[in-house]
Structures are given as structure tokens and as C-alpha cells.
PDB file of N, H, CA, C and O in Angstrom:
ATOM      1  N   MET A   1       0.826  -1.122  -0.032  1.00  0.00           N
ATOM      2  CA  MET A   1       0.008   0.030  -0.009  1.00  0.00           C
ATOM      3  C   MET A   1       0.900   1.288   0.010  1.00  0.00           C
ATOM      4  O   MET A   1       1.843   1.418   0.790  1.00  0.00           O
ATOM      5  N   LEU A   2       0.545   2.168  -0.871  1.00  0.00           N
ATOM      6  H   LEU A   2      -0.221   2.062  -1.505  1.00  0.00           H
ATOM      7  CA  LEU A   2       1.273   3.438  -0.838  1.00  0.00           C
ATOM      8  C   LEU A   2       0.946   4.321   0.358  1.00  0.00           C
ATOM      9  O   LEU A   2      -0.198   4.506   0.775  1.00  0.00           O
ATOM     10  N   THR A   3       2.025   4.834   0.857  1.00  0.00           N
ATOM     11  H   THR A   3       2.954   4.684   0.518  1.00  0.00           H
ATOM     12  CA  THR A   3       1.807   5.762   1.982  1.00  0.00           C
ATOM     13  C   THR A   3       1.706   7.155   1.325  1.00  0.00           C
ATOM     14  O   THR A   3       1.936   7.273   0.122  1.00  0.00           O
ATOM     15  N   HIS A   4       1.381   8.166   2.059  1.00  0.00           N
ATOM     16  H   HIS A   4       1.195   8.070   3.037  1.00  0.00           H
ATOM     17  CA  HIS A   4       1.339   9.556   1.568  1.00  0.00           C
ATOM     18  C   HIS A   4       2.731   9.997   1.066  1.00  0.00           C
ATOM     19  O   HIS A   4       2.896  10.580  -0.006  1.00  0.00           O
ATOM     20  N   GLU A   5       3.685   9.683   1.897  1.00  0.00           N
ATOM     21  H   GLU A   5       3.551   9.209   2.767  1.00  0.00           H
ATOM     22  CA  GLU A   5       5.111   9.870   1.442  1.00  0.00           C
ATOM     23  C   GLU A   5       5.503   9.268   0.258  1.00  0.00           C
ATOM     24  O   GLU A   5       6.228   9.889  -0.520  1.00  0.00           O
ATOM     25  N   ASP A   6       5.099   8.064  -0.005  1.00  0.00           N
ATOM     26  H   ASP A   6       4.511   7.559   0.626  1.00  0.00           H
ATOM     27  CA  ASP A   6       5.418   7.241  -1.280  1.00  0.00           C
ATOM     28  C   ASP A   6       4.764   7.982  -2.474  1.00  0.00           C
ATOM     29  O   ASP A   6       5.365   8.229  -3.519  1.00  0.00           O
ATOM     30  N   MET A   7       3.534   8.299  -2.233  1.00  0.00           N
ATOM     31  H   MET A   7       3.045   8.098  -1.384  1.00  0.00           H
ATOM     32  CA  MET A   7       2.784   9.004  -3.342  1.00  0.00           C
ATOM     33  C   MET A   7       3.466  10.265  -3.741  1.00  0.00           C
ATOM     34  O   MET A   7       3.622  10.550  -4.928  1.00  0.00           O
ATOM     35  N   THR A   8       3.887  11.045  -2.744  1.00  0.00           N
ATOM     36  H   THR A   8       3.761  10.815  -1.779  1.00  0.00           H
ATOM     37  CA  THR A   8       4.589  12.400  -2.876  1.00  0.00           C
ATOM     38  C   THR A   8       5.844  12.056  -3.636  1.00  0.00           C
ATOM     39  O   THR A   8       6.090  12.707  -4.651  1.00  0.00           O
ATOM     40  N   GLN A   9       6.636  11.133  -3.262  1.00  0.00           N
ATOM     41  H   GLN A   9       6.437  10.604  -2.437  1.00  0.00           H
ATOM     42  CA  GLN A   9       7.944  10.856  -3.959  1.00  0.00           C
ATOM     43  C   GLN A   9       7.802  10.349  -5.356  1.00  0.00           C
ATOM     44  O   GLN A   9       8.639  10.687  -6.194  1.00  0.00           O
ATOM     45  N   THR A  10       6.823   9.577  -5.668  1.00  0.00           N
ATOM     46  H   THR A  10       6.144   9.302  -4.988  1.00  0.00           H
ATOM     47  CA  THR A  10       6.668   8.851  -6.925  1.00  0.00           C
ATOM     48  C   THR A  10       5.562   9.675  -7.843  1.00  0.00           C
ATOM     49  O   THR A  10       5.429   9.469  -9.050  1.00  0.00           O
ATOM     50  N   ASN A  11       4.897  10.503  -7.195  1.00  0.00           N
ATOM     51  H   ASN A  11       5.006  10.670  -6.215  1.00  0.00           H
ATOM     52  CA  ASN A  11       3.821  11.223  -8.004  1.00  0.00           C
ATOM     53  C   ASN A  11       2.868  10.479  -8.774  1.00  0.00           C
ATOM     54  O   ASN A  11       2.531  10.826  -9.906  1.00  0.00           O
ATOM     55  N   VAL A  12       2.355   9.304  -8.093  1.00  0.00           N
ATOM     56  H   VAL A  12       2.628   9.023  -7.173  1.00  0.00           H
ATOM     57  CA  VAL A  12       1.393   8.390  -8.660  1.00  0.00           C
ATOM     58  C   VAL A  12       0.306   8.122  -7.538  1.00  0.00           C
ATOM     59  O   VAL A  12       0.553   8.260  -6.340  1.00  0.00           O
ATOM     60  N   THR A  13      -0.855   7.748  -8.014  1.00  0.00           N
ATOM     61  H   THR A  13      -1.056   7.636  -8.988  1.00  0.00           H
ATOM     62  CA  THR A  13      -1.855   7.295  -7.063  1.00  0.00           C
ATOM     63  C   THR A  13      -1.779   5.860  -6.723  1.00  0.00           C
ATOM     64  O   THR A  13      -1.155   5.080  -7.442  1.00  0.00           O
ATOM     65  N   PRO A  14      -2.376   5.497  -5.685  1.00  0.00           N
ATOM     66  CA  PRO A  14      -2.286   3.879  -5.485  1.00  0.00           C
ATOM     67  C   PRO A  14      -2.889   3.097  -6.642  1.00  0.00           C
ATOM     68  O   PRO A  14      -2.454   1.978  -6.915  1.00  0.00           O
ATOM     69  N   GLN A  15      -3.878   3.657  -7.329  1.00  0.00           N
ATOM     70  H   GLN A  15      -4.231   4.566  -7.107  1.00  0.00           H
ATOM     71  CA  GLN A  15      -4.436   2.900  -8.484  1.00  0.00           C
ATOM     72  C   GLN A  15      -3.419   2.848  -9.541  1.00  0.00           C
ATOM     73  O   GLN A  15      -3.191   1.760 -10.069  1.00  0.00           O
ATOM     74  N   GLU A  16      -2.767   3.922  -9.921  1.00  0.00           N
ATOM     75  H   GLU A  16      -2.953   4.807  -9.493  1.00  0.00           H
ATOM     76  CA  GLU A  16      -1.722   4.028 -10.996  1.00  0.00           C
ATOM     77  C   GLU A  16      -0.474   3.000 -10.576  1.00  0.00           C
ATOM     78  O   GLU A  16       0.025   2.218 -11.385  1.00  0.00           O
ATOM     79  N   PHE A  17      -0.078   3.116  -9.280  1.00  0.00           N
ATOM     80  H   PHE A  17      -0.484   3.751  -8.623  1.00  0.00           H
ATOM     81  CA  PHE A  17       0.854   2.183  -8.871  1.00  0.00           C
ATOM     82  C   PHE A  17       0.518   0.758  -9.145  1.00  0.00           C
ATOM     83  O   PHE A  17       1.307   0.021  -9.735  1.00  0.00           O
ATOM     84  N   LYS A  18      -0.696   0.349  -8.703  1.00  0.00           N
ATOM     85  H   LYS A  18      -1.337   0.948  -8.223  1.00  0.00           H
ATOM     86  CA  LYS A  18      -1.091  -0.917  -8.934  1.00  0.00           C
ATOM     87  C   LYS A  18      -1.069  -1.391 -10.376  1.00  0.00           C
ATOM     88  O   LYS A  18      -0.572  -2.463 -10.723  1.00  0.00           O
ATOM     89  N   ARG A  19      -1.667  -0.478 -11.223  1.00  0.00           N
ATOM     90  H   ARG A  19      -2.071   0.393 -10.941  1.00  0.00           H
ATOM     91  CA  ARG A  19      -1.701  -0.779 -12.721  1.00  0.00           C
ATOM     92  C   ARG A  19      -0.252  -0.908 -13.215  1.00  0.00           C
ATOM     93  O   ARG A  19       0.038  -1.886 -13.903  1.00  0.00           O
ATOM     94  N   LEU A  20       0.621  -0.043 -12.928  1.00  0.00           N
ATOM     95  H   LEU A  20       0.385   0.752 -12.369  1.00  0.00           H
ATOM     96  CA  LEU A  20       2.015  -0.118 -13.455  1.00  0.00           C
ATOM     97  C   LEU A  20       2.686  -1.292 -12.954  1.00  0.00           C
ATOM     98  O   LEU A  20       3.422  -1.917 -13.717  1.00  0.00           O
ATOM     99  N   LYS A  21       2.513  -1.681 -11.709  1.00  0.00           N
ATOM    100  H   LYS A  21       1.915  -1.173 -11.089  1.00  0.00           H
ATOM    101  CA  LYS A  21       3.133  -2.881 -11.156  1.00  0.00           C
ATOM    102  C   LYS A  21       2.626  -4.108 -11.978  1.00  0.00           C
ATOM    103  O   LYS A  21       3.396  -4.955 -12.430  1.00  0.00           O
ATOM    104  N   GLU A  22       1.317  -4.138 -12.131  1.00  0.00           N
ATOM    105  H   GLU A  22       0.691  -3.450 -11.763  1.00  0.00           H
ATOM    106  CA  GLU A  22       0.697  -5.284 -12.840  1.00  0.00           C
ATOM    107  C   GLU A  22       1.214  -5.319 -14.242  1.00  0.00           C
ATOM    108  O   GLU A  22       1.414  -6.419 -14.758  1.00  0.00           O
ATOM    109  N   GLN A  23       1.458  -4.180 -14.930  1.00  0.00           N
ATOM    110  H   GLN A  23       1.296  -3.287 -14.511  1.00  0.00           H
ATOM    111  CA  GLN A  23       1.920  -4.261 -16.254  1.00  0.00           C
ATOM    112  C   GLN A  23       3.345  -4.716 -16.403  1.00  0.00           C
ATOM    113  O   GLN A  23       3.714  -5.420 -17.343  1.00  0.00           O
ATOM    114  N   VAL A  24       4.144  -4.281 -15.425  1.00  0.00           N
ATOM    115  H   VAL A  24       3.844  -3.709 -14.661  1.00  0.00           H
ATOM    116  CA  VAL A  24       5.537  -4.783 -15.494  1.00  0.00           C
ATOM    117  C   VAL A  24       5.620  -6.278 -15.106  1.00  0.00           C
ATOM    118  O   VAL A  24       6.413  -7.031 -15.672  1.00  0.00           O
ATOM    119  N   THR A  25       4.812  -6.674 -14.161  1.00  0.00           N
ATOM    120  H   THR A  25       4.168  -6.062 -13.702  1.00  0.00           H
ATOM    121  CA  THR A  25       4.829  -8.064 -13.721  1.00  0.00           C
ATOM    122  C   THR A  25       4.320  -9.005 -14.923  1.00  0.00           C
ATOM    123  O   THR A  25       4.915 -10.059 -15.149  1.00  0.00           O
ATOM    124  N   ALA A  26       3.300  -8.642 -15.627  1.00  0.00           N
ATOM    125  H   ALA A  26       2.816  -7.787 -15.444  1.00  0.00           H
ATOM    126  CA  ALA A  26       2.780  -9.369 -16.722  1.00  0.00           C
ATOM    127  C   ALA A  26       3.750  -9.462 -17.908  1.00  0.00           C
ATOM    128  O   ALA A  26       3.874 -10.519 -18.527  1.00  0.00           O
ATOM    129  N   ARG A  27       4.461  -8.319 -18.232  1.00  0.00           N
ATOM    130  H   ARG A  27       4.361  -7.461 -17.729  1.00  0.00           H
ATOM    131  CA  ARG A  27       5.417  -8.413 -19.239  1.00  0.00           C
ATOM    132  C   ARG A  27       6.705  -9.275 -18.807  1.00  0.00           C
ATOM    133  O   ARG A  27       7.309  -9.939 -19.650  1.00  0.00           O
ATOM    134  N   MET A  28       7.074  -9.240 -17.550  1.00  0.00           N
ATOM    135  H   MET A  28       6.584  -8.701 -16.866  1.00  0.00           H
ATOM    136  CA  MET A  28       8.107 -10.099 -17.038  1.00  0.00           C
ATOM    137  C   MET A  28       7.709 -11.562 -17.281  1.00  0.00           C
ATOM    138  O   MET A  28       8.494 -12.348 -17.812  1.00  0.00           O
ATOM    139  N   ILE A  29       6.515 -11.904 -16.898  1.00  0.00           N
ATOM    140  H   ILE A  29       5.877 -11.266 -16.466  1.00  0.00           H
ATOM    141  CA  ILE A  29       6.002 -13.269 -17.138  1.00  0.00           C
ATOM    142  C   ILE A  29       6.068 -13.624 -18.675  1.00  0.00           C
ATOM    143  O   ILE A  29       6.568 -14.680 -19.062  1.00  0.00           O
ATOM    144  N   GLN A  30       5.590 -12.778 -19.437  1.00  0.00           N
ATOM    145  H   GLN A  30       5.184 -11.920 -19.123  1.00  0.00           H
ATOM    146  CA  GLN A  30       5.571 -12.932 -20.971  1.00  0.00           C
ATOM    147  C   GLN A  30       6.980 -13.257 -21.421  1.00  0.00           C
ATOM    148  O   GLN A  30       7.213 -14.232 -22.135  1.00  0.00           O
ATOM    149  N   ILE A  31       7.941 -12.401 -20.979  1.00  0.00           N
ATOM    150  H   ILE A  31       7.752 -11.609 -20.398  1.00  0.00           H
ATOM    151  CA  ILE A  31       9.360 -12.580 -21.398  1.00  0.00           C
ATOM    152  C   ILE A  31       9.876 -13.996 -21.038  1.00  0.00           C
ATOM    153  O   ILE A  31      10.438 -14.728 -21.853  1.00  0.00           O
ATOM    154  N   LEU A  32       9.639 -14.311 -19.767  1.00  0.00           N
ATOM    155  H   LEU A  32       9.182 -13.716 -19.105  1.00  0.00           H
ATOM    156  CA  LEU A  32      10.119 -15.596 -19.260  1.00  0.00           C
ATOM    157  C   LEU A  32       9.551 -16.802 -20.048  1.00  0.00           C
ATOM    158  O   LEU A  32      10.277 -17.764 -20.300  1.00  0.00           O
ATOM    159  N   THR A  33       8.290 -16.757 -20.426  1.00  0.00           N
ATOM    160  H   THR A  33       7.700 -15.976 -20.220  1.00  0.00           H
ATOM    161  CA  THR A  33       7.641 -17.815 -21.124  1.00  0.00           C
ATOM    162  C   THR A  33       7.965 -17.771 -22.709  1.00  0.00           C
ATOM    163  O   THR A  33       8.169 -18.820 -23.319  1.00  0.00           O
ATOM    164  N   GLU A  34       8.000 -16.611 -23.297  1.00  0.00           N
ATOM    165  H   GLU A  34       7.834 -15.758 -22.802  1.00  0.00           H
ATOM    166  CA  GLU A  34       8.238 -16.528 -24.756  1.00  0.00           C
ATOM    167  C   GLU A  34       9.666 -16.601 -25.159  1.00  0.00           C
ATOM    168  O   GLU A  34       9.971 -17.132 -26.227  1.00  0.00           O
ATOM    169  N   GLU A  35      10.638 -16.051 -24.289  1.00  0.00           N
ATOM    170  H   GLU A  35      10.390 -15.619 -23.421  1.00  0.00           H
ATOM    171  CA  GLU A  35      11.905 -15.990 -24.659  1.00  0.00           C
ATOM    172  C   GLU A  35      12.873 -16.844 -23.945  1.00  0.00           C
ATOM    173  O   GLU A  35      13.978 -17.108 -24.421  1.00  0.00           O
ATOM    174  N   GLN A  36      12.449 -17.286 -22.773  1.00  0.00           N
ATOM    175  H   GLN A  36      11.552 -17.072 -22.387  1.00  0.00           H
ATOM    176  CA  GLN A  36      13.410 -18.063 -21.899  1.00  0.00           C
ATOM    177  C   GLN A  36      12.943 -19.492 -21.645  1.00  0.00           C
ATOM    178  O   GLN A  36      13.571 -20.262 -20.917  1.00  0.00           O
ATOM    179  N   GLY A  37      11.779 -19.824 -22.296  1.00  0.00           N
ATOM    180  H   GLY A  37      11.269 -19.199 -22.887  1.00  0.00           H
ATOM    181  CA  GLY A  37      11.344 -21.226 -22.273  1.00  0.00           C
ATOM    182  C   GLY A  37      10.686 -21.754 -20.956  1.00  0.00           C
ATOM    183  O   GLY A  37      10.590 -22.956 -20.711  1.00  0.00           O
ATOM    184  N   TYR A  38      10.272 -20.831 -20.186  1.00  0.00           N
ATOM    185  H   TYR A  38      10.350 -19.854 -20.385  1.00  0.00           H
ATOM    186  CA  TYR A  38       9.584 -21.250 -18.896  1.00  0.00           C
ATOM    187  C   TYR A  38       8.161 -21.617 -19.167  1.00  0.00           C
ATOM    188  O   TYR A  38       7.551 -21.030 -20.060  1.00  0.00           O
ATOM    189  N   THR A  39       7.625 -22.501 -18.490  1.00  0.00           N
ATOM    190  H   THR A  39       8.121 -22.978 -17.764  1.00  0.00           H
ATOM    191  CA  THR A  39       6.056 -22.723 -18.647  1.00  0.00           C
ATOM    192  C   THR A  39       5.473 -21.479 -17.895  1.00  0.00           C
ATOM    193  O   THR A  39       6.151 -20.743 -17.177  1.00  0.00           O
ATOM    194  N   LEU A  40       4.154 -21.334 -18.141  1.00  0.00           N
ATOM    195  H   LEU A  40       3.604 -21.931 -18.725  1.00  0.00           H
ATOM    196  CA  LEU A  40       3.433 -20.314 -17.482  1.00  0.00           C
ATOM    197  C   LEU A  40       3.514 -20.389 -15.948  1.00  0.00           C
ATOM    198  O   LEU A  40       3.723 -19.387 -15.263  1.00  0.00           O
ATOM    199  N   GLU A  41       3.341 -21.599 -15.448  1.00  0.00           N
ATOM    200  H   GLU A  41       3.170 -22.412 -16.004  1.00  0.00           H
ATOM    201  CA  GLU A  41       3.424 -21.915 -14.062  1.00  0.00           C
ATOM    202  C   GLU A  41       4.814 -21.601 -13.533  1.00  0.00           C
ATOM    203  O   GLU A  41       4.942 -21.012 -12.459  1.00  0.00           O
ATOM    204  N   GLU A  42       5.777 -21.950 -14.205  1.00  0.00           N
ATOM    205  H   GLU A  42       5.674 -22.428 -15.077  1.00  0.00           H
ATOM    206  CA  GLU A  42       7.206 -21.682 -13.764  1.00  0.00           C
ATOM    207  C   GLU A  42       7.529 -20.189 -13.736  1.00  0.00           C
ATOM    208  O   GLU A  42       8.229 -19.689 -12.856  1.00  0.00           O
ATOM    209  N   ALA A  43       6.977 -19.491 -14.757  1.00  0.00           N
ATOM    210  H   ALA A  43       6.408 -19.896 -15.472  1.00  0.00           H
ATOM    211  CA  ALA A  43       7.175 -18.044 -14.827  1.00  0.00           C
ATOM    212  C   ALA A  43       6.520 -17.377 -13.661  1.00  0.00           C
ATOM    213  O   ALA A  43       7.148 -16.553 -12.997  1.00  0.00           O
ATOM    214  N   PHE A  44       5.232 -17.711 -13.372  1.00  0.00           N
ATOM    215  H   PHE A  44       4.722 -18.380 -13.912  1.00  0.00           H
ATOM    216  CA  PHE A  44       4.463 -17.145 -12.296  1.00  0.00           C
ATOM    217  C   PHE A  44       5.154 -17.313 -11.001  1.00  0.00           C
ATOM    218  O   PHE A  44       5.182 -16.375 -10.204  1.00  0.00           O
ATOM    219  N   ASP A  45       5.786 -18.599 -10.706  1.00  0.00           N
ATOM    220  H   ASP A  45       5.763 -19.361 -11.353  1.00  0.00           H
ATOM    221  CA  ASP A  45       6.292 -18.894  -9.471  1.00  0.00           C
ATOM    222  C   ASP A  45       7.698 -18.198  -9.439  1.00  0.00           C
ATOM    223  O   ASP A  45       8.118 -17.758  -8.368  1.00  0.00           O
ATOM    224  N   ARG A  46       8.409 -18.092 -10.553  1.00  0.00           N
ATOM    225  H   ARG A  46       8.068 -18.449 -11.422  1.00  0.00           H
ATOM    226  CA  ARG A  46       9.707 -17.424 -10.552  1.00  0.00           C
ATOM    227  C   ARG A  46       9.627 -15.949 -10.167  1.00  0.00           C
ATOM    228  O   ARG A  46      10.464 -15.435  -9.425  1.00  0.00           O
ATOM    229  N   VAL A  47       8.555 -15.256 -10.714  1.00  0.00           N
ATOM    230  H   VAL A  47       7.876 -15.674 -11.317  1.00  0.00           H
ATOM    231  CA  VAL A  47       8.305 -13.858 -10.526  1.00  0.00           C
ATOM    232  C   VAL A  47       7.768 -13.547  -9.097  1.00  0.00           C
ATOM    233  O   VAL A  47       8.351 -12.795  -8.316  1.00  0.00           O
ATOM    234  N   TYR A  48       6.625 -14.184  -8.832  1.00  0.00           N
ATOM    235  H   TYR A  48       6.151 -14.795  -9.466  1.00  0.00           H
ATOM    236  CA  TYR A  48       5.979 -13.873  -7.553  1.00  0.00           C
ATOM    237  C   TYR A  48       6.602 -14.374  -6.182  1.00  0.00           C
ATOM    238  O   TYR A  48       6.205 -13.951  -5.096  1.00  0.00           O
ATOM    239  N   THR A  49       7.529 -15.235  -6.315  1.00  0.00           N
ATOM    240  H   THR A  49       7.851 -15.578  -7.197  1.00  0.00           H
ATOM    241  CA  THR A  49       8.200 -15.710  -5.157  1.00  0.00           C
ATOM    242  C   THR A  49       9.704 -15.054  -5.117  1.00  0.00           C
ATOM    243  O   THR A  49      10.514 -15.396  -4.256  1.00  0.00           O
ATOM    244  N   SER A  50       9.944 -14.275  -5.926  1.00  0.00           N
ATOM    245  H   SER A  50       9.286 -13.997  -6.625  1.00  0.00           H
ATOM    246  CA  SER A  50      11.336 -13.651  -5.975  1.00  0.00           C
ATOM    247  C   SER A  50      11.461 -12.330  -5.043  1.00  0.00           C
ATOM    248  O   SER A  50      10.527 -11.550  -4.862  1.00  0.00           O
ATOM    249  N   PRO A  51      12.608 -12.210  -4.544  1.00  0.00           N
ATOM    250  CA  PRO A  51      12.856 -11.005  -3.677  1.00  0.00           C
ATOM    251  C   PRO A  51      12.595  -9.770  -4.463  1.00  0.00           C
ATOM    252  O   PRO A  51      12.121  -8.786  -3.896  1.00  0.00           O
ATOM    253  N   ILE A  52      12.888  -9.758  -5.793  1.00  0.00           N
ATOM    254  H   ILE A  52      13.274 -10.558  -6.253  1.00  0.00           H
ATOM    255  CA  ILE A  52      12.652  -8.548  -6.667  1.00  0.00           C
ATOM    256  C   ILE A  52      11.190  -8.230  -6.785  1.00  0.00           C
ATOM    257  O   ILE A  52      10.869  -7.057  -6.973  1.00  0.00           O
ATOM    258  N   TYR A  53      10.283  -9.158  -6.692  1.00  0.00           N
ATOM    259  H   TYR A  53      10.544 -10.111  -6.539  1.00  0.00           H
ATOM    260  CA  TYR A  53       8.892  -8.820  -6.685  1.00  0.00           C
ATOM    261  C   TYR A  53       8.499  -8.123  -5.443  1.00  0.00           C
ATOM    262  O   TYR A  53       7.617  -7.266  -5.497  1.00  0.00           O
ATOM    263  N   GLU A  54       9.085  -8.420  -4.319  1.00  0.00           N
ATOM    264  H   GLU A  54       9.802  -9.116  -4.275  1.00  0.00           H
ATOM    265  CA  GLU A  54       8.883  -7.684  -3.013  1.00  0.00           C
ATOM    266  C   GLU A  54       9.232  -6.259  -3.260  1.00  0.00           C
ATOM    267  O   GLU A  54       8.482  -5.351  -2.903  1.00  0.00           O
ATOM    268  N   LYS A  55      10.394  -6.047  -3.884  1.00  0.00           N
ATOM    269  H   LYS A  55      11.004  -6.784  -4.174  1.00  0.00           H
ATOM    270  CA  LYS A  55      10.945  -4.713  -4.107  1.00  0.00           C
ATOM    271  C   LYS A  55       9.970  -3.933  -5.182  1.00  0.00           C
ATOM    272  O   LYS A  55       9.616  -2.765  -5.019  1.00  0.00           O
ATOM    273  N   LEU A  56       9.626  -4.666  -6.188  1.00  0.00           N
ATOM    274  H   LEU A  56       9.913  -5.615  -6.321  1.00  0.00           H
ATOM    275  CA  LEU A  56       8.610  -4.098  -7.155  1.00  0.00           C
ATOM    276  C   LEU A  56       7.286  -3.674  -6.456  1.00  0.00           C
ATOM    277  O   LEU A  56       6.627  -2.715  -6.858  1.00  0.00           O
ATOM    278  N   SER A  57       6.953  -4.391  -5.454  1.00  0.00           N
ATOM    279  H   SER A  57       7.488  -5.170  -5.128  1.00  0.00           H
ATOM    280  CA  SER A  57       5.686  -4.116  -4.691  1.00  0.00           C
ATOM    281  C   SER A  57       5.838  -2.916  -3.709  1.00  0.00           C
ATOM    282  O   SER A  57       4.879  -2.446  -3.096  1.00  0.00           O
ATOM    283  N   ASN A  58       7.045  -2.481  -3.611  1.00  0.00           N
ATOM    284  H   ASN A  58       7.824  -2.863  -4.109  1.00  0.00           H
ATOM    285  CA  ASN A  58       7.241  -1.243  -2.709  1.00  0.00           C
ATOM    286  C   ASN A  58       7.394  -0.094  -3.538  1.00  0.00           C
ATOM    287  O   ASN A  58       8.404  -0.010  -4.236  1.00  0.00           O
ATOM    288  N   ALA A  59       6.449   0.883  -3.559  1.00  0.00           N
ATOM    289  H   ALA A  59       5.629   0.815  -2.992  1.00  0.00           H
ATOM    290  CA  ALA A  59       6.520   1.917  -4.451  1.00  0.00           C
ATOM    291  C   ALA A  59       7.635   2.895  -4.291  1.00  0.00           C
ATOM    292  O   ALA A  59       7.999   3.646  -5.196  1.00  0.00           O
ATOM    293  N   ALA A  60       8.190   2.849  -3.033  1.00  0.00           N
ATOM    294  H   ALA A  60       7.895   2.239  -2.298  1.00  0.00           H
ATOM    295  CA  ALA A  60       9.418   3.694  -2.769  1.00  0.00           C
ATOM    296  C   ALA A  60      10.645   3.310  -3.525  1.00  0.00           C
ATOM    297  O   ALA A  60      11.566   4.102  -3.724  1.00  0.00           O
ATOM    298  N   THR A  61      10.636   2.054  -3.950  1.00  0.00           N
ATOM    299  H   THR A  61       9.888   1.410  -3.788  1.00  0.00           H
ATOM    300  CA  THR A  61      11.883   1.596  -4.819  1.00  0.00           C
ATOM    301  C   THR A  61      11.833   2.262  -6.206  1.00  0.00           C
ATOM    302  O   THR A  61      12.894   2.417  -6.812  1.00  0.00           O
ATOM    303  N   GLY A  62      10.688   2.661  -6.739  1.00  0.00           N
ATOM    304  H   GLY A  62       9.826   2.536  -6.247  1.00  0.00           H
ATOM    305  CA  GLY A  62      10.549   3.126  -8.083  1.00  0.00           C
ATOM    306  C   GLY A  62      10.763   2.169  -9.122  1.00  0.00           C
ATOM    307  O   GLY A  62      10.870   2.582 -10.277  1.00  0.00           O
ATOM    308  N   LEU A  63      10.847   0.836  -8.851  1.00  0.00           N
ATOM    309  H   LEU A  63      10.760   0.500  -7.913  1.00  0.00           H
ATOM    310  CA  LEU A  63      11.007  -0.197  -9.782  1.00  0.00           C
ATOM    311  C   LEU A  63       9.894  -0.268 -10.784  1.00  0.00           C
ATOM    312  O   LEU A  63      10.153  -0.602 -11.940  1.00  0.00           O
ATOM    313  N   PHE A  64       8.698   0.020 -10.422  1.00  0.00           N
ATOM    314  H   PHE A  64       8.488   0.291  -9.483  1.00  0.00           H
ATOM    315  CA  PHE A  64       7.522  -0.025 -11.246  1.00  0.00           C
ATOM    316  C   PHE A  64       7.657   0.934 -12.426  1.00  0.00           C
ATOM    317  O   PHE A  64       6.950   0.782 -13.422  1.00  0.00           O
ATOM    318  N   PHE A  65       8.592   1.963 -12.327  1.00  0.00           N
ATOM    319  H   PHE A  65       9.166   2.086 -11.518  1.00  0.00           H
ATOM    320  CA  PHE A  65       8.853   2.848 -13.428  1.00  0.00           C
ATOM    321  C   PHE A  65       9.820   2.283 -14.421  1.00  0.00           C
ATOM    322  O   PHE A  65       9.954   2.825 -15.518  1.00  0.00           O
ATOM    323  N   GLN A  66      10.519   1.189 -14.074  1.00  0.00           N
ATOM    324  H   GLN A  66      10.410   0.749 -13.183  1.00  0.00           H
ATOM    325  CA  GLN A  66      11.566   0.655 -14.846  1.00  0.00           C
ATOM    326  C   GLN A  66      10.933  -0.314 -15.945  1.00  0.00           C
ATOM    327  O   GLN A  66       9.749  -0.653 -15.943  1.00  0.00           O
ATOM    328  N   SER A  67      11.829  -0.691 -16.828  1.00  0.00           N
ATOM    329  H   SER A  67      12.790  -0.416 -16.830  1.00  0.00           H
ATOM    330  CA  SER A  67      11.325  -1.606 -17.985  1.00  0.00           C
ATOM    331  C   SER A  67      11.242  -3.017 -17.352  1.00  0.00           C
ATOM    332  O   SER A  67      11.964  -3.277 -16.390  1.00  0.00           O
ATOM    333  N   PRO A  68      10.448  -3.873 -17.822  1.00  0.00           N
ATOM    334  CA  PRO A  68      10.303  -5.248 -17.297  1.00  0.00           C
ATOM    335  C   PRO A  68      11.745  -5.906 -17.570  1.00  0.00           C
ATOM    336  O   PRO A  68      12.206  -6.598 -16.663  1.00  0.00           O
ATOM    337  N   ARG A  69      12.413  -5.760 -18.623  1.00  0.00           N
ATOM    338  H   ARG A  69      12.038  -5.197 -19.360  1.00  0.00           H
ATOM    339  CA  ARG A  69      13.678  -6.396 -18.755  1.00  0.00           C
ATOM    340  C   ARG A  69      14.697  -5.993 -17.785  1.00  0.00           C
ATOM    341  O   ARG A  69      15.482  -6.842 -17.363  1.00  0.00           O
ATOM    342  N   TYR A  70      14.762  -4.740 -17.380  1.00  0.00           N
ATOM    343  H   TYR A  70      14.124  -4.050 -17.723  1.00  0.00           H
ATOM    344  CA  TYR A  70      15.511  -4.230 -16.352  1.00  0.00           C
ATOM    345  C   TYR A  70      15.285  -4.860 -15.013  1.00  0.00           C
ATOM    346  O   TYR A  70      16.234  -5.176 -14.296  1.00  0.00           O
ATOM    347  N   VAL A  71      14.048  -5.043 -14.673  1.00  0.00           N
ATOM    348  H   VAL A  71      13.277  -4.786 -15.255  1.00  0.00           H
ATOM    349  CA  VAL A  71      13.614  -5.587 -13.443  1.00  0.00           C
ATOM    350  C   VAL A  71      13.992  -7.053 -13.436  1.00  0.00           C
ATOM    351  O   VAL A  71      14.482  -7.583 -12.439  1.00  0.00           O
ATOM    352  N   LEU A  72      13.747  -7.724 -14.615  1.00  0.00           N
ATOM    353  H   LEU A  72      13.349  -7.294 -15.425  1.00  0.00           H
ATOM    354  CA  LEU A  72      14.101  -9.117 -14.788  1.00  0.00           C
ATOM    355  C   LEU A  72      15.625  -9.415 -14.658  1.00  0.00           C
ATOM    356  O   LEU A  72      16.003 -10.517 -14.263  1.00  0.00           O
ATOM    357  N   SER A  73      16.431  -8.497 -14.969  1.00  0.00           N
ATOM    358  H   SER A  73      16.123  -7.601 -15.290  1.00  0.00           H
ATOM    359  CA  SER A  73      17.870  -8.694 -14.820  1.00  0.00           C
ATOM    360  C   SER A  73      18.214  -8.878 -13.296  1.00  0.00           C
ATOM    361  O   SER A  73      19.347  -9.269 -13.016  1.00  0.00           O
ATOM    362  N   TYR A  74      17.405  -8.648 -12.401  1.00  0.00           N
ATOM    363  H   TYR A  74      16.485  -8.331 -12.629  1.00  0.00           H
ATOM    364  CA  TYR A  74      17.640  -8.888 -10.982  1.00  0.00           C
ATOM    365  C   TYR A  74      17.156 -10.245 -10.474  1.00  0.00           C
ATOM    366  O   TYR A  74      17.405 -10.582  -9.317  1.00  0.00           O
ATOM    367  N   LEU A  75      16.503 -10.998 -11.269  1.00  0.00           N
ATOM    368  H   LEU A  75      16.301 -10.724 -12.209  1.00  0.00           H
ATOM    369  CA  LEU A  75      15.998 -12.325 -10.912  1.00  0.00           C
ATOM    370  C   LEU A  75      17.191 -13.236 -10.832  1.00  0.00           C
ATOM    371  O   LEU A  75      17.043 -14.424 -10.544  1.00  0.00           O
TER     372      LEU A  75
END
């Protein structure tokens, strides 16, 4: 959940943050399945259980503003 301070730092609403995080996550999963040979289940597991997803879920990190390939580079 975005705090007031996070929203001020990132200049996004909680709804925008959620949408952007979901878009980055979906693209990361797509890249893993289409380009790296993961099954859909493996890709979901790889992304959602990773420490980087925790960081992506924290608006203060600003990772949701980054490209999915950039975020994937930390997996």
C-alpha cells in the first residue's frame, strides 16, 4: 500500500501504482515464457516468489517505473 510519502515521492496514485506494477509483472512473465522457455506456471512462480517482486511491490523503490527487462535482470 502506498503511503502519503510514497505518493509524494513517486507522484502516482495507489491505483496508478497498482496498474503499473501489474503491467511490469505481466510483461516479465511474458518474457520468461516466450523468450526463456519457462512454462506459465514456472514463470509465475519465478516472479511472484522472488525478492525482486517484493521490491517491485514497494512503491518507494521506483522499480515499477523501470522496464520489465531491467527488473528481470535482478532475478
